[in-house]
DSSP file (Angstrom, degrees, kcal/mol; ACC not computed):
  #  RESIDUE AA STRUCTURE BP1 BP2  ACC     N-H-->O    O-->H-N    N-H-->O    O-->H-N    TCO  KAPPA ALPHA  PHI   PSI    X-CA   Y-CA   Z-CA
    1    1 A M              0   0    0      0, 0.0    54,-0.1     0, 0.0     2,-0.0   0.000 360.0 360.0 360.0 146.6    9.1   20.7    7.8
    2    2 A A        -     0   0    0     19,-0.1     2,-0.2    34,-0.1     0, 0.0  -0.353 360.0-169.9 -69.6 148.9   11.8   18.1    8.3
    3    3 A T        -     0   0    0     32,-0.1     2,-0.3    -2,-0.0    18,-0.2  -0.790  12.7-153.5-132.3 172.8   12.0   15.3    5.7
    4    4 A F  E     -A   20   0A   0     16,-2.0    16,-2.8    -2,-0.2     2,-0.4  -0.969  32.4 -95.4-144.2 160.3   13.7   11.9    5.2
    5    5 A Q  E     -Ab  19  74A   0     68,-2.4    70,-3.0    -2,-0.3     2,-0.5  -0.628  37.2-170.3 -81.2 130.4   14.7    9.9    2.1
    6    6 A L  E     -Ab  18  75A   0     12,-3.1    12,-2.4    -2,-0.4     2,-0.4  -0.987   4.9-177.2-124.4 123.9   12.2    7.2    1.1
    7    7 A D  E     -Ab  17  76A   0     68,-2.5    70,-3.0    -2,-0.5     2,-0.5  -0.984   3.6-170.5-119.6 127.2   13.0    4.6   -1.6
    8    8 A I  E     +Ab  16  77A   0      8,-2.8     7,-2.0    -2,-0.4     8,-1.8  -0.976  10.2 175.6-120.9 124.2   10.4    2.1   -2.7
    9    9 A V  E     -Ab  14  78A   0     68,-3.1    70,-3.0    -2,-0.5     2,-0.2  -0.973   8.2-172.2-128.8 137.5   11.5   -0.7   -4.9
   10   10 A S  E     - b   0  79A   0      3,-3.0    70,-0.2    -2,-0.4    71,-0.1  -0.667  45.1 -96.4-114.8 178.1    9.6   -3.7   -6.2
   11   11 A A  S    S+     0   0    0     69,-0.7    70,-0.1    68,-0.6    69,-0.1   0.831 123.9  42.6 -61.6 -31.0   10.9   -6.8   -8.1
   12   12 A E  S    S-     0   0    0      1,-0.2     2,-0.3    68,-0.2    -1,-0.2   0.805 123.3 -20.7 -87.1 -32.4    9.8   -5.1  -11.3
   13   13 A R        -     0   0    0     69,-0.0    -3,-3.0     0, 0.0     2,-0.7  -0.979  67.5 -81.5-166.4 170.2   11.0   -1.5  -10.9
   14   14 A H  E     -A    9   0A   0     -2,-0.3    -5,-0.2    -5,-0.2     3,-0.1  -0.837  41.9-175.2 -87.2 115.0   12.0    1.5   -8.8
   15   15 A V  E     -     0   0A   0     -7,-2.0     2,-0.3    -2,-0.7    -6,-0.2   0.891  58.3  -5.3 -83.8 -42.6    8.6    2.9   -7.6
   16   16 A S  E     +A    8   0A   0     -8,-1.8    -8,-2.8     2,-0.0     2,-0.3  -0.996  43.0 179.0-158.3 146.2    9.6    6.0   -5.8
   17   17 A S  E     +A    7   0A   0     -2,-0.3     2,-0.3   -10,-0.2   -10,-0.2  -0.834  39.6 130.4-150.0 107.2   12.7    7.9   -4.5
   18   18 A D  E     -A    6   0A   0    -12,-2.4   -12,-3.1    -2,-0.3     2,-0.6  -0.974  61.1-104.5-155.7 160.6   11.8   11.1   -2.7
   19   19 A Q  E     -A    5   0A   0     -2,-0.3     2,-0.3   -14,-0.2   -14,-0.2  -0.871  50.7-179.8 -89.3 124.6   12.2   13.3    0.4
   20   20 A V  E     -A    4   0A   0    -16,-2.8   -16,-2.0    -2,-0.6    34,-0.2  -0.835  35.0-146.3-128.3 162.2    9.0   12.8    2.4
   21   21 A E  S    S+     0   0    0     32,-3.1     2,-0.3     1,-0.3    33,-0.2   0.828  83.2  10.3 -93.8 -40.1    7.6   14.1    5.7
   22   22 A V  E     -C   53   0A   0     31,-1.3    31,-2.7    13,-0.1     2,-0.4  -0.997  55.4-167.0-145.0 145.1    5.7   11.1    6.9
   23   23 A L  E     -CD  52  34A   0     11,-2.1    11,-3.5    -2,-0.3     2,-0.5  -1.000   2.5-170.0-128.7 131.6    5.3    7.4    5.9
   24   24 A V  E     +CD  51  33A   0     27,-2.5    27,-2.4    -2,-0.4     9,-0.2  -0.989  17.8 177.9-122.5 120.7    2.6    5.1    7.2
   25   25 A A  E     - D   0  32A   0      7,-2.5     7,-2.8    -2,-0.5     2,-1.5  -0.894  37.8-112.2-128.0 151.8    3.2    1.4    6.4
   26   26 A P  E     - D   0  31A   0      0, 0.0    20,-2.8     0, 0.0     5,-0.2  -0.595  43.4-170.1 -84.3  83.2    1.3   -1.8    7.1
   27   27 A G  E >   -ED  45  30A   0     -2,-1.5     3,-1.9     3,-1.1    18,-0.2  -0.246  38.2-104.9 -70.3 163.3    3.9   -3.5    9.4
   28   28 A I  T 3  S+     0   0    0     16,-1.8    -1,-0.1     1,-0.3     3,-0.1   0.785 124.3  42.0 -60.7 -28.3    3.5   -7.2   10.4
   29   29 A D  T 3  S-     0   0    0      1,-0.4    -1,-0.3    15,-0.2     2,-0.2   0.257 131.1 -69.4-103.4  11.7    2.3   -5.9   13.9
   30   30 A G  E <  S-D   27   0A   0     -3,-1.9    -3,-1.1     2,-0.0    -1,-0.4  -0.636  78.4 -27.5 126.1 174.4    0.1   -3.1   12.6
   31   31 A E  E     -D   26   0A   0     -5,-0.2     2,-0.4    -2,-0.2    -7,-0.0  -0.324  57.0-162.0 -62.6 140.1    0.4    0.3   11.0
   32   32 A M  E     -D   25   0A   0     -7,-2.8    -7,-2.5     2,-0.0     2,-0.5  -0.991   8.9-148.7-128.5 133.2    3.6    2.1   11.6
   33   33 A A  E     -D   24   0A   0     -2,-0.4     2,-0.5    -9,-0.2    -9,-0.2  -0.861  12.0-161.3 -98.9 128.8    4.3    5.8   11.2
   34   34 A I  E     +D   23   0A   0    -11,-3.5   -11,-2.1    -2,-0.5     3,-0.1  -0.942  13.0 175.5-112.1 130.5    7.8    6.8   10.2
   35   35 A L    >   -     0   0    0     -2,-0.5     3,-1.1   -13,-0.2   -13,-0.1  -0.768  45.3 -65.3-122.1 169.8    8.9   10.4   10.8
   36   36 A P  T 3  S+     0   0    0      0, 0.0    -1,-0.1     0, 0.0   -32,-0.1  -0.262 121.1  18.2 -55.1 143.8   12.3   12.1   10.3
   37   37 A S  T 3  S+     0   0    0      1,-0.2    36,-0.1    35,-0.2    35,-0.1   0.769  87.0 170.5  63.5  30.5   15.0   10.8   12.7
   38   38 A H    <   -     0   0    0     -3,-1.1    34,-0.2    34,-0.3    -1,-0.2  -0.336  42.0 -95.4 -66.1 151.0   13.1    7.6   13.5
   39   39 A A        -     0   0    0      1,-0.1    -1,-0.1    32,-0.1    31,-0.1  -0.346  54.7 -83.1 -62.6 148.4   14.9    4.9   15.4
   40   40 A P        +     0   0    0      0, 0.0     2,-0.3     0, 0.0    31,-0.2  -0.235  60.9 171.6 -56.0 143.0   16.5    2.2   13.3
   41   41 A L  E     - F   0  70A   0     29,-2.5    29,-3.3    -3,-0.1     2,-0.4  -0.993  26.7-169.8-155.7 145.2   14.0   -0.5   12.4
   42   42 A L  E     + F   0  69A   0     -2,-0.3     2,-0.3    27,-0.2    27,-0.2  -0.968  28.0 155.9-138.8 124.8   13.7   -3.6   10.2
   43   43 A T  E     - F   0  68A   0     25,-2.4    25,-2.7    -2,-0.4     2,-0.4  -0.956  42.8-108.8-147.4 161.3   10.3   -5.2    9.7
   44   44 A I  E     - F   0  67A   0     -2,-0.3   -16,-1.8    23,-0.2     2,-0.4  -0.728  32.0-142.5 -87.6 139.3    8.2   -7.3    7.5
   45   45 A L  E     -EF  27  66A   0     21,-3.2    21,-1.7    -2,-0.4   -18,-0.2  -0.873   9.7-150.3-101.2 138.1    5.4   -5.5    5.6
   46   46 A K        -     0   0    0    -20,-2.8    19,-0.4    -2,-0.4    17,-0.1  -0.633  43.1 -73.3 -96.0 164.0    2.0   -7.3    5.2
   47   47 A P  S    S+     0   0    0      0, 0.0     2,-0.3     0, 0.0    17,-0.2  -0.334  87.3  93.8 -55.7 134.0   -0.2   -6.6    2.2
   48   48 A G  E    S- G   0  63A   0     15,-2.1    15,-2.8    -3,-0.1     2,-0.4  -0.984  70.4 -46.5 171.2-161.3   -1.8   -3.1    2.5
   49   49 A E  E     - G   0  62A   0     -2,-0.3     2,-0.5    13,-0.2    13,-0.2  -0.841  34.4-154.1-106.4 133.4   -1.7    0.5    1.8
   50   50 A I  E     - G   0  61A   0     11,-3.3    11,-2.2    -2,-0.4     2,-0.5  -0.908   9.7-158.5-101.1 132.2    1.3    2.9    2.2
   51   51 A R  E     -CG  24  60A   0    -27,-2.4   -27,-2.5    -2,-0.5     2,-0.4  -0.960   7.6-169.8-112.5 128.7    0.5    6.5    2.8
   52   52 A V  E     -CG  23  59A   0      7,-2.8     7,-2.1    -2,-0.5     2,-0.6  -0.964   8.0-157.7-120.2 131.0    3.2    9.0    2.0
   53   53 A V  E     +CG  22  58A   0    -31,-2.7   -32,-3.1    -2,-0.4   -31,-1.3  -0.931  20.7 164.6-108.8 120.9    3.0   12.7    3.0
   54   54 A K  E >  S- G   0  57A   0      3,-2.4     3,-2.2    -2,-0.6   -34,-0.1  -0.994  72.0  -7.6-135.9 130.3    5.2   15.1    0.9
   55   55 A D  T 3  S-     0   0    0     -2,-0.4     3,-0.1     1,-0.3    -1,-0.1   0.831 129.2 -58.7  53.6  35.5    4.7   18.8    0.9
   56   56 A G  T 3  S+     0   0    0      1,-0.2     2,-0.4     0, 0.0    -1,-0.3   0.429 114.3 116.6  80.1  -0.4    1.6   18.4    3.0
   57   57 A Q  E <   -G   54   0A   0     -3,-2.2    -3,-2.4     2,-0.0     2,-0.3  -0.844  58.5-136.7-107.2 135.2   -0.1   16.2    0.3
   58   58 A D  E     +G   53   0A   0     -2,-0.4     2,-0.3    -5,-0.2    -5,-0.2  -0.683  21.6 179.7 -89.2 141.6   -1.0   12.5    0.8
   59   59 A S  E     -G   52   0A   0     -7,-2.1    -7,-2.8    -2,-0.3     2,-0.4  -0.966  14.9-142.8-134.9 157.1   -0.3    9.9   -1.9
   60   60 A F  E     -G   51   0A   0     -2,-0.3    25,-2.0    -9,-0.2     2,-0.4  -0.924  13.3-173.6-127.8 143.0   -1.1    6.2   -1.7
   61   61 A I  E     -GH  50  84A   0    -11,-2.2   -11,-3.3    -2,-0.4     2,-0.5  -0.999  19.2-138.2-136.7 135.5    0.7    3.0   -2.8
   62   62 A A  E     -GH  49  83A   0     21,-3.0    21,-2.1    -2,-0.4     2,-0.4  -0.830  24.1-174.5 -94.1 128.6   -0.6   -0.6   -2.7
   63   63 A V  E     -GH  48  82A   0    -15,-2.8   -15,-2.1    -2,-0.5    19,-0.2  -0.939  24.4-153.1-120.7 148.4    1.9   -3.2   -1.6
   64   64 A S        -     0   0    0     17,-1.6     2,-0.2     1,-0.4    18,-0.1   0.226  67.6 -68.7-101.8  15.7    1.5   -6.9   -1.5
   65   65 A G  S    S+     0   0    0    -19,-0.4    15,-3.2    16,-0.3    16,-0.5  -0.598  70.1 134.0 124.1 174.1    4.1   -7.4    1.3
   66   66 A G  E     -FI  45  79A   0    -21,-1.7   -21,-3.2    13,-0.3     2,-0.3  -0.997  50.4 -58.4 148.3-149.8    7.8   -7.1    1.6
   67   67 A F  E     -FI  44  78A   0     11,-2.2    11,-2.6    -2,-0.3     2,-0.4  -0.944  31.2-157.4-134.8 151.1   10.4   -5.6    4.0
   68   68 A M  E     -FI  43  77A   0    -25,-2.7   -25,-2.4    -2,-0.3     2,-0.4  -0.998   5.7-170.9-133.0 132.6   11.1   -2.1    5.4
   69   69 A E  E     -FI  42  76A   0      7,-2.8     7,-2.6    -2,-0.4     2,-0.5  -0.986   3.4-168.4-121.2 131.6   14.3   -0.8    6.8
   70   70 A V  E     +FI  41  75A   0    -29,-3.3   -29,-2.5    -2,-0.4     2,-0.4  -0.984  18.2 161.6-117.2 123.5   14.7    2.5    8.6
   71   71 A M  E >   - I   0  74A   0      3,-2.8     3,-1.2    -2,-0.5     2,-0.2  -0.947  61.1 -39.6-144.8 118.1   18.3    3.6    9.2
   72   72 A G  T 3  S-     0   0    0     -2,-0.4   -34,-0.3     1,-0.2   -35,-0.2  -0.467 122.9 -25.4  65.0-131.7   19.3    7.1   10.0
   73   73 A N  T 3  S+     0   0    0     -2,-0.2   -68,-2.4   -36,-0.1     2,-0.4  -0.135 122.2  88.4-107.0  37.6   17.2    9.5    7.9
   74   74 A R  E <   -bI   5  71A   0     -3,-1.2    -3,-2.8   -70,-0.2     2,-0.4  -0.999  52.2-167.8-138.5 137.5   16.5    7.0    5.1
   75   75 A T  E     -bI   6  70A   0    -70,-3.0   -68,-2.5    -2,-0.4     2,-0.5  -0.991   5.4-168.0-125.8 131.4   13.8    4.4    4.8
   76   76 A V  E     -bI   7  69A   0     -7,-2.6    -7,-2.8    -2,-0.4     2,-0.5  -0.978   2.3-165.7-120.5 129.6   13.9    1.6    2.1
   77   77 A I  E     -bI   8  68A   0    -70,-3.0   -68,-3.1    -2,-0.5     2,-0.8  -0.973   3.7-165.5-116.5 123.8   10.9   -0.5    1.3
   78   78 A L  E     -bI   9  67A   0    -11,-2.6   -11,-2.2    -2,-0.5     2,-0.3  -0.892  22.1-169.1-105.7 100.3   11.5   -3.7   -0.7
   79   79 A A  E     -bI  10  66A   0    -70,-3.0   -68,-0.6    -2,-0.8   -13,-0.3  -0.650  33.4-138.9 -99.3 143.8    8.1   -4.6   -1.9
   80   80 A D  S    S-     0   0    0    -15,-3.2   -69,-0.7     1,-0.3     2,-0.3   0.939  96.2 -13.3 -61.1 -44.2    6.9   -7.8   -3.5
   81   81 A S  S    S-     0   0    0    -16,-0.5   -17,-1.6   -71,-0.1     2,-0.3  -0.968  70.5-171.8-150.6 151.8    4.8   -5.6   -5.7
   82   82 A A  E     +H   63   0A   0     -2,-0.3     2,-0.4   -19,-0.2   -19,-0.2  -0.974   3.7 180.0-151.4 132.2    3.9   -1.9   -5.4
   83   83 A E  E     -H   62   0A   0    -21,-2.1   -21,-3.0    -2,-0.3     2,-0.1  -0.999  24.7-129.7-134.7 130.6    1.5    0.3   -7.4
   84   84 A R  E >>  -H   61   0A   0     -2,-0.4     3,-1.4   -23,-0.2     4,-0.5  -0.441  32.9-109.5 -72.2 156.7    0.7    3.9   -7.0
   85   85 A A  G >4 S+     0   0    0    -25,-2.0     3,-1.0     1,-0.3    48,-0.1   0.857 118.5  54.0 -56.0 -40.3   -3.0    4.8   -6.8
   86   86 A E  G 34 S+     0   0    0      1,-0.2    -1,-0.3   -26,-0.2   -25,-0.1   0.661 103.8  57.6 -72.7 -15.2   -3.0    6.5  -10.2
   87   87 A E  G <4 S+     0   0    0     -3,-1.4     2,-0.5     2,-0.1    -1,-0.2   0.556  86.2  93.4 -89.3  -9.7   -1.5    3.3  -11.8
   88   88 A I  S << S-     0   0    0     -3,-1.0     2,-0.8    -4,-0.5     3,-0.1  -0.749  70.2-140.8 -93.4 127.2   -4.3    1.0  -10.7
   89   89 A D     >  -     0   0    0     -2,-0.5     4,-2.6     1,-0.2     5,-0.2  -0.773  13.0-154.6 -82.2 112.3   -7.2    0.5  -13.1
   90   90 A E  H  > S+     0   0    0     -2,-0.8     4,-2.5     1,-0.2     5,-0.2   0.878  90.7  53.3 -60.8 -41.4  -10.3    0.4  -10.7
   91   91 A A  H  > S+     0   0    0      2,-0.2     4,-2.4     1,-0.2    -1,-0.2   0.927 111.5  45.0 -61.4 -46.5  -12.4   -1.7  -13.0
   92   92 A R  H  > S+     0   0    0      2,-0.2     4,-2.6     1,-0.2    -2,-0.2   0.906 112.2  52.6 -63.3 -41.6   -9.7   -4.4  -13.3
   93   93 A A  H  X S+     0   0    0     -4,-2.6     4,-2.3     2,-0.2    34,-0.2   0.904 109.8  48.5 -61.3 -39.8   -9.1   -4.2   -9.5
   94   94 A Q  H  X S+     0   0    0     -4,-2.5     4,-2.7     2,-0.2    -2,-0.2   0.923 110.8  51.0 -63.9 -44.1  -12.9   -4.7   -8.9
   95   95 A A  H  X S+     0   0    0     -4,-2.4     4,-2.3     1,-0.2    -2,-0.2   0.898 111.4  47.7 -57.9 -43.3  -12.9   -7.7  -11.4
   96   96 A A  H  X S+     0   0    0     -4,-2.6     4,-2.5     2,-0.2    -1,-0.2   0.898 111.5  50.7 -66.3 -40.3   -9.9   -9.2   -9.6
   97   97 A F  H  X S+     0   0    0     -4,-2.3     4,-2.5    26,-0.2    -2,-0.2   0.933 111.3  47.6 -61.6 -46.5  -11.6   -8.7   -6.2
   98   98 A D  H  X S+     0   0    0     -4,-2.7     4,-2.0     1,-0.2    -2,-0.2   0.886 113.1  48.3 -60.9 -41.3  -14.8  -10.3   -7.4
   99   99 A K  H  X S+     0   0    0     -4,-2.3     4,-2.2     2,-0.2    -1,-0.2   0.907 112.5  48.3 -67.0 -41.8  -13.0  -13.3   -8.9
  100  100 A A  H  X S+     0   0    0     -4,-2.5     4,-1.7     1,-0.2    20,-0.2   0.891 111.8  49.7 -66.8 -38.9  -10.9  -13.8   -5.7
  101  101 A E  H  X S+     0   0    0     -4,-2.5     4,-1.5     2,-0.2    -1,-0.2   0.870 109.3  52.1 -66.4 -36.4  -14.1  -13.6   -3.6
  102  102 A E  H  X S+     0   0    0     -4,-2.0     4,-0.9     1,-0.2    -2,-0.2   0.919 108.3  50.9 -63.8 -43.9  -15.7  -16.1   -5.8
  103  103 A R  H  < S+     0   0    0     -4,-2.2     3,-0.3     1,-0.2    -1,-0.2   0.861 107.3  55.2 -62.5 -34.8  -12.8  -18.5   -5.4
  104  104 A M  H  < S+     0   0    0     -4,-1.7    -1,-0.2     1,-0.2    -2,-0.2   0.867 113.0  40.3 -65.4 -36.6  -13.0  -18.1   -1.6
  105  105 A T  H  < S+     0   0    0     -4,-1.5    -1,-0.2    -3,-0.1    -2,-0.2   0.507  91.3 115.7 -93.1  -5.4  -16.7  -19.1   -1.6
  106  106 A S     <  -     0   0    0     -4,-0.9    -3,-0.0    -3,-0.3     5,-0.0  -0.329  58.9-149.1 -65.8 145.4  -16.3  -21.9   -4.2
  107  107 A R        +     0   0    0      3,-0.0    -1,-0.1    -2,-0.0     2,-0.1   0.360  57.2 128.4 -91.2   2.4  -16.9  -25.5   -3.0
  108  108 A D    >   -     0   0    0      1,-0.2     3,-1.1    -5,-0.1    -2,-0.0  -0.393  55.0-149.0 -63.4 128.8  -14.3  -26.7   -5.6
  109  109 A T  T 3  S+     0   0    0      1,-0.2    -1,-0.2    -2,-0.1    -2,-0.0   0.592  91.5  68.6 -78.0  -8.2  -11.8  -28.9   -3.9
  110  110 A D  T 3  S+     0   0    0      2,-0.1     2,-0.3     3,-0.0    -1,-0.2   0.553  73.9 110.8 -84.7  -6.1   -9.0  -27.8   -6.3
  111  111 A V    <   -     0   0    0     -3,-1.1     2,-0.9     1,-0.1     3,-0.1  -0.551  68.6-137.7 -72.3 126.7   -9.0  -24.3   -4.8
  112  112 A D     >  -     0   0    0     -2,-0.3     4,-2.2     1,-0.2     5,-0.2  -0.788  17.7-161.6 -81.8 104.5   -5.8  -23.5   -2.9
  113  113 A F  H  > S+     0   0    0     -2,-0.9     4,-2.2     1,-0.2    -1,-0.2   0.878  84.7  50.9 -64.0 -43.0   -7.5  -21.7    0.1
  114  114 A E  H  > S+     0   0    0      1,-0.2     4,-2.0     2,-0.2    -1,-0.2   0.906 112.0  47.4 -61.2 -43.8   -4.3  -20.0    1.3
  115  115 A R  H  > S+     0   0    0      2,-0.2     4,-2.5     1,-0.2    -1,-0.2   0.873 110.1  53.2 -63.7 -38.6   -3.6  -18.6   -2.2
  116  116 A A  H  X S+     0   0    0     -4,-2.2     4,-2.1     2,-0.2    -2,-0.2   0.894 107.9  51.3 -68.0 -37.2   -7.2  -17.5   -2.6
  117  117 A V  H  X S+     0   0    0     -4,-2.2     4,-2.3     2,-0.2    -2,-0.2   0.930 110.9  47.5 -63.5 -44.5   -6.9  -15.6    0.8
  118  118 A Q  H  X S+     0   0    0     -4,-2.0     4,-2.4     1,-0.2    -2,-0.2   0.903 112.2  50.0 -64.5 -41.7   -3.7  -13.8   -0.4
  119  119 A Q  H  X S+     0   0    0     -4,-2.5     4,-2.3     1,-0.2    -1,-0.2   0.879 110.8  49.5 -64.9 -37.4   -5.4  -12.9   -3.8
  120  120 A L  H  X S+     0   0    0     -4,-2.1     4,-2.7   -20,-0.2    -2,-0.2   0.924 111.3  48.8 -65.8 -44.6   -8.4  -11.5   -2.0
  121  121 A A  H  X S+     0   0    0     -4,-2.3     4,-2.1     2,-0.2    -2,-0.2   0.915 113.8  46.3 -63.2 -43.8   -6.2   -9.4    0.3
  122  122 A R  H  X S+     0   0    0     -4,-2.4     4,-2.5     2,-0.2    -1,-0.2   0.925 113.6  48.2 -64.4 -45.6   -4.2   -8.1   -2.6
  123  123 A A  H  X S+     0   0    0     -4,-2.3     4,-2.1     1,-0.2   -26,-0.2   0.891 110.9  51.5 -62.8 -40.6   -7.3   -7.3   -4.7
  124  124 A R  H  X S+     0   0    0     -4,-2.7     4,-2.4     1,-0.2    -1,-0.2   0.914 111.7  47.3 -61.9 -43.7   -9.0   -5.6   -1.7
  125  125 A T  H  X S+     0   0    0     -4,-2.1     4,-2.6     2,-0.2     5,-0.2   0.902 111.3  49.9 -65.5 -42.2   -5.9   -3.4   -1.1
  126  126 A R  H  X S+     0   0    0     -4,-2.5     4,-2.3     1,-0.2    -1,-0.2   0.889 112.7  47.3 -63.7 -38.9   -5.6   -2.5   -4.8
  127  127 A L  H  X S+     0   0    0     -4,-2.1     4,-1.9   -34,-0.2    -2,-0.2   0.906 111.9  50.1 -71.5 -41.9   -9.3   -1.5   -5.0
  128  128 A Q  H  X S+     0   0    0     -4,-2.4     4,-0.6     2,-0.2    -2,-0.2   0.929 113.9  44.4 -60.9 -46.6   -9.0    0.6   -1.8
  129  129 A V  H >< S+     0   0    0     -4,-2.6     3,-0.8     1,-0.2     4,-0.5   0.885 110.8  54.6 -67.2 -38.2   -5.9    2.5   -3.0
  130  130 A A  H >< S+     0   0    0     -4,-2.3     3,-1.1     1,-0.3    -1,-0.2   0.893 105.6  53.1 -59.9 -40.0   -7.5    3.0   -6.5
  131  131 A R  H >< S+     0   0    0     -4,-1.9     3,-1.1     1,-0.2    -1,-0.3   0.671  92.8  75.3 -71.7 -16.7  -10.5    4.6   -4.9
  132  132 A R  T << S+     0   0    0     -3,-0.8    -1,-0.2    -4,-0.6    -2,-0.2   0.769  88.4  58.8 -65.4 -26.4   -8.3    7.0   -3.0
  133  133 A R  T <  S+     0   0    0     -3,-1.1    -1,-0.2    -4,-0.5    -2,-0.2   0.549  79.3 109.2 -85.9  -5.8   -7.7    9.1   -6.1
  134  134 A R  S <  S-     0   0    0     -3,-1.1     2,-0.2    -4,-0.2     3,-0.0  -0.454  81.3-107.5 -64.2 138.8  -11.4    9.8   -6.6
  135  135 A P        -     0   0    0      0, 0.0     2,-0.2     0, 0.0    -1,-0.1  -0.481  36.7-115.0 -67.3 140.1  -12.2   13.4   -5.9
  136  136 A M        -     0   0    0     -2,-0.2     3,-0.1     1,-0.1    -4,-0.0  -0.519  29.9-109.1 -77.2 140.7  -14.1   13.8   -2.7
  137  137 A A        -     0   0    0     -2,-0.2     2,-0.1     1,-0.1    -1,-0.1  -0.433  38.3-106.9 -67.0 140.6  -17.7   15.0   -3.0
  138  138 A P        -     0   0    0      0, 0.0    -1,-0.1     0, 0.0     0, 0.0  -0.410  32.6-116.7 -68.3 143.1  -18.1   18.6   -1.7
  139  139 A T        -     0   0    0     -2,-0.1     3,-0.1     1,-0.1    -3,-0.0  -0.644  32.7-111.1 -81.5 135.2  -20.0   18.8    1.6
  140  140 A P        -     0   0    0      0, 0.0    -1,-0.1     0, 0.0     2,-0.0  -0.345  36.8-102.8 -65.4 144.7  -23.2   20.6    1.4
  141  141 A P        -     0   0    0      0, 0.0     2,-0.4     0, 0.0     0, 0.0  -0.362  30.7-133.9 -66.3 144.9  -23.4   24.0    3.1
  142  142 A T              0   0    0      1,-0.1    -3,-0.0    -3,-0.1     0, 0.0  -0.769 360.0 360.0 -99.6 147.7  -25.2   24.1    6.4
  143  143 A G              0   0    0     -2,-0.4    -1,-0.1     0, 0.0     0, 0.0   0.498 360.0 360.0-139.1 360.0  -27.5   26.9    6.9
C-alpha cells in the first residue's frame, strides 16, 4: 500500500517520524483523513485524538492542539503536546479528568472557566486515548 512521511513534533520532543498509510487528525473544522498524495493543506488542530495506520495497524496519539501541514507526500504536525496511548497512565488521566470536571462544576469565583474547559478537554482526550490500548474483550460465539 502507498505511504507518506509523517512527522509529529511537540514542544518537548520528537514524537514520531514514520512512513504511514493513513492519518486521521482533529482539524479545527472536524476530523480529517490524510492519505498519500493528499492536496497541500495547512490547518489548526484542536485537542483530540490522532489515529495513525501503519502496516494495517492503528495507533493513537493524544494532542492538545497545534498545527498540521500537508505538502507533497509529507505531513508535519506541530503539537502543543502529544502523547502516544502507551505513554499515558490511565489512572493519572482519570484523576486529571475528575479534577477538571470538579473545577467546572465549582461555584468558586476564582476558577478561570475557559482554562477549566481546556483542561477538561485535554483530560478527556488523554483518557480516551489511554483506553484504546486495552485489549478488546472477545465476542462470545453465537450458536
